[in-house]
C-alpha positions in Angstrom: 63.1 126.4 103.0 61.4 125.8 106.3 58.2 127.8 108.1 58.9 129.9 111.0 56.7 129.5 114.1 55.8 132.4 116.2 58.7 134.4 118.4 60.2 133.1 121.1 62.9 135.1 123.4 65.5 137.1 120.9 69.3 137.1 122.0 72.1 138.8 119.6 75.4 137.8 120.5 78.6 138.8 118.4 80.8 135.6 116.8 84.6 136.9 115.9 85.6 139.3 113.2 88.2 139.7 110.7 88.7 142.8 109.3 86.8 143.9 106.5 88.5 144.4 103.2 86.3 144.4 100.4 83.8 147.2 99.4 80.5 145.4 99.1 79.4 142.9 101.8 76.2 140.4 101.8 74.6 139.8 105.0 73.7 135.9 104.3 70.9 134.8 107.0 71.3 131.0 107.4 72.4 128.3 109.5 75.7 129.4 110.1 79.3 129.4 108.2 82.2 127.8 108.0 85.4 129.6 108.0 86.6 126.8 104.9 89.7 127.8 103.6 87.9 129.3 100.8 85.5 131.1 102.5 87.9 132.5 105.0 89.5 135.7 103.4 85.7 136.4 102.9 84.7 136.4 106.4 83.9 139.8 108.2 82.1 138.5 111.4 79.6 136.1 112.2 76.6 136.9 114.1 74.4 134.3 116.8 70.9 135.6 117.1 69.6 132.3 118.2 71.6 130.9 121.2 72.8 132.3 124.8 75.6 131.5 124.9 76.9 132.3 121.8 78.0 129.0 119.8 81.7 129.1 118.2 82.0 131.0 115.4 82.1 130.0 112.0 81.5 126.2 113.4 78.2 125.1 111.7 76.2 122.4 112.8 75.0 122.2 109.0 76.7 122.4 105.3 73.7 124.7 104.5 75.1 128.1 105.0 78.7 127.1 103.7 76.8 126.3 100.8 75.2 128.8 99.6 78.0 131.5 101.0 80.8 129.2 99.0 78.2 129.8 96.2 77.5 133.6 96.2 81.6 133.9 96.8 82.2 132.4 93.1 79.3 134.4 91.6 80.7 137.9 92.6 84.9 136.2 91.8 85.0 136.6 95.7 85.3 140.2 95.6 83.0 140.4 98.2 82.8 140.8 102.5 80.6 138.3 103.8 78.8 138.5 107.3 76.9 135.8 108.7 73.8 136.0 110.4 73.3 133.0 112.1 69.6 131.4 113.2 69.4 127.9 113.0 67.5 126.3 115.8 70.7 124.9 118.5 68.3 121.8 118.9 69.0 120.8 115.2 66.0 120.2 113.1 63.6 117.4 113.5 62.9 114.3 111.4 62.6 115.4 107.9 63.4 118.6 107.6 66.1 120.3 105.9 68.1 123.0 107.4 68.2 126.3 108.4 65.2 125.4 110.7 64.1 128.0 113.3 60.8 127.6 114.9 60.9 130.9 116.0 60.2 134.2 114.2 62.2 136.2 116.6 66.2 135.7 115.2 65.2 135.8 111.6 63.8 139.3 112.8 67.1 140.4 114.7 69.5 138.8 112.0 67.6 141.2 109.5 67.7 144.7 112.3 71.4 143.1 112.8 72.4 143.5 108.8 70.3 146.8 108.4 72.6 148.3 111.4 76.0 147.3 109.6 75.0 148.9 106.5 75.1 146.0 104.6 74.6 146.2 100.2 72.6 143.0 100.2 70.5 140.7 102.4 70.5 136.8 101.7 67.5 134.7 103.1 67.0 131.0 102.0 64.7 130.1 104.3 60.8 130.4 104.4 59.4 133.3 106.1 55.9 133.2 108.2 53.2 135.4 107.8 54.6 137.4 110.9 54.0 141.1 110.7 57.8 141.9 112.2 59.6 140.1 109.5 57.8 141.4 106.7 58.5 145.4 108.6 62.0 144.2 108.9 62.4 143.4 105.2 60.5 146.7 104.3 63.1 148.4 106.4 66.2 147.2 104.7 64.9 147.8 101.2 63.9 151.4 102.3 67.7 152.1 103.5 68.4 150.6 99.7 69.8 147.0 100.8 68.8 144.5 97.9 66.8 142.0 99.8 67.5 138.7 98.1 64.9 135.9 99.0 64.5 131.9 98.1 60.7 131.4 96.5 60.4 127.9 98.3 60.8 124.2 97.0 57.2 123.4 97.1 56.8 123.2 93.4 53.6 125.4 93.6 52.1 127.9 91.1 53.4 131.0 93.6 56.1 131.9 95.3 56.8 131.4 99.2 57.8 134.7 101.0 55.5 137.1 98.9 54.4 139.4 101.4 57.7 140.1 102.7 58.7 140.7 98.8 55.2 142.8 98.0 56.5 145.0 101.4 60.2 145.3 99.8 59.2 146.4 96.7 61.2 147.4 94.6 64.0 146.3 96.0 63.6 142.9 97.1 63.5 139.5 94.5 62.1 136.7 94.8 64.6 133.0 93.3 63.1 130.6 91.5 65.5 127.5 90.3 66.1 126.6 87.0 67.6 123.1 85.7 71.2 123.2 83.5 69.2 123.7 80.6 67.6 127.0 81.4 64.4 124.7 82.4 61.6 125.6 85.6 63.2 123.0 88.1 60.2 120.6 89.1 60.7 121.8 92.8 60.7 125.5 92.3 57.8 128.0 93.6 57.1 129.8 90.1 55.5 133.2 90.0 52.1 133.9 89.6 50.5 134.6 86.2 49.8 138.6 85.8 52.2 139.4 89.2 52.1 142.1 90.3 54.3 144.3 92.9 57.6 141.9 93.3 60.1 140.6 91.6 60.4 137.3 90.3 64.3 135.7 89.2 65.3 132.8 87.8 68.7 131.9 88.2 70.6 127.4 88.4 69.1 125.9 91.6 69.6 122.6 90.4 73.4 120.7 91.3 74.8 124.2 91.4 79.0 123.7 92.5 79.5 124.4 95.8 81.9 123.4 99.0 80.4 121.8 102.4 81.3 122.8 106.1 84.0 121.1 105.7 85.7 122.2 102.5 84.3 119.5 100.4 83.2 119.8 97.0 79.2 119.1 96.5 76.6 120.4 94.5 72.8 122.0 96.1 69.8 122.1 94.5 67.2 123.7 95.4 65.6 127.7 95.6 67.6 128.3 98.2 71.6 127.4 96.1 69.7 129.9 92.5 69.3 133.1 95.8 73.1 133.7 96.1 73.6 133.9 92.0 70.9 136.8 91.7 72.6 138.0 94.5 75.6 138.4 92.8 74.1 139.6 90.0 72.6 142.7 91.7 75.6 144.0 93.0 77.4 143.5 89.6 75.8 147.2 89.5 73.5 146.0 86.6 70.0 146.3 88.8 71.1 149.5 91.2 68.9 150.3 94.4 65.9 152.4 94.7 66.6 154.6 97.8 
């Protein structure tokens, strides 16, 4: 998760699409999703929110979005339609930064708004959201439509979660997700919920060495709250926690 700076121009472009054969649809706002053999039947469309002209659909520069999408697909037993909303910076990540990297809030705002327009069931966001009022407003509007918004809590090892403002604005239909290890203990790098927290949801899911796949289909594992978030998204879609409308 990398902090966002303030907006540049917003450009919306539609990527390739396949027929949607799934009753539930999730928007993954990330670095793009690869059309691996495992994911190809589940991919509905990719929208490139960060470039003009659009980059080829389902050909991400980084593995991150594919790893998130693969975890989601496995957690819901492949019964989902995945909409990729690609927001990574065409210039790539600066040295030492982890994808998805995006120095502008505008593509993220546009991605959330596009997901609302598409009427998805849930939005999965595994990046840090700057305290931009338009991002917060977009997430609040998504939640008001009954869309579940799942956000990674961050990997700074803090005693408070990241993305707290949007989570409070979108309460109760938003949730922050922290990372547990295989023994069920909080990972050392996860941001934790505040003591006596009020008006936001926080969930714990496995986020250490989570089995998944890279953009080329190789088996890999992921560690961080990014990889815990799609497991919580799957749990919410399982019908055990209905959205508030």
